[in-house]
N, C-alpha and C positions, 0 to 999 in steps of 0.2 A: 358508433362514433365515440372515441375516447373522451372521458371527462376532462375538463380543463384542470390543470394543476396550478397551485399557487406556491410562492416561495416558501410558505410555512410547511407545505407538504414535504420539503426536503430537509427539515431540521434534524430528523432522526436517520437520514440516509447516509450511511458511511461511505457510499460510493459516489455521492453527488460532488462534482468538481467545483467546490465553493471558494477555493483559495487561489489567488494569483501566485505566481512564483515569488514575488517579493514578500507577500504576506506569509506564505508558507515558510520561507527562509527565516523571516523574523520570528515566527512562532517557535521554530525549532532551534534558533540560534546558530544557523548554518549560513553558508553563502549560496547564492543562486547557482554558482559553478558546481557545488556539491550536488544539487538537485539535477543539474544537467548531466553530471557524471553518472549518477545512478540511473538516470533515464537512458543514457547511451549504453550502459551495461545491461539494459533491459530488465532491471529490477522493478521499476515502475514505469508506466506509460501514461503521462498526463494527457488529459483531453485538451483539445485546442478550442479556444473561443472563435467566434466568427472572424475576429481580427487576427487570428493565428497565435494568440498568446497562450502559454501553458497554464492549465488550471488543474489543481490538485484536490483530491478528496481527503477526508479525515483518515480513511483507511490507508491511503498512500502516505500520509504524514506519519502514521505509526510505523510503517515500513521504513521510511526515511530516517526516523528517529532511531530505530534498531540498527540501521546501517551506520549511523553516526556513532552510536555506542561502540560498535565493533571497531570502527576506524580509530576512535579515541583510545582504544585499548591496544592499538598498534597493528591491527589487521589491515592489509592493503585493500583498497576499495573493491577491486575485482573479486578478491577472496571473500570479503564481507557480503557482497551481493550473492555469491554462490552459497555461502553458509545459510543465508536467509531463505533462499529458494529450497535448499535441502531441509531446513527446519520445517518449512511449510509442507513439503512432501511427506516428511515423517509424521507430522501432526495429522495429516489427512489419512495416511496409511493406518495409524493407530486408531483413528476414529472409525474407519471402515472395518478394521479388525474387531473392534468392540461391538459394532453393529452385527457382524456375522456371528460372533459368540452369543450374543443375545438371541439372535434368530435360531441358532442351533439349540440353545437352552429351551426355547419355546416349543421345539419339536419333540 
């Protein structure tokens, strides 16, 4: 049987959906429409509360802030979303490459 969790257990969890759409928009200085747009572009997928309201995690807020940065520089929102996805893939590929290099060096 899993142990009960308390709200304090989620303080360090980057993936915990702690922010409502309105609060997330306020924190980032963006509109809820911007959050909906990057959600429709599949950049982030907010969780839904039991009442059906969108909830965002800190990790998702960081991604939204990066998208906002790119859009503010003149990048169309769809392109900004694609850039962020590609940046994440590159970061992961570089991490895996380094792990493989280290493994080969150990052999």
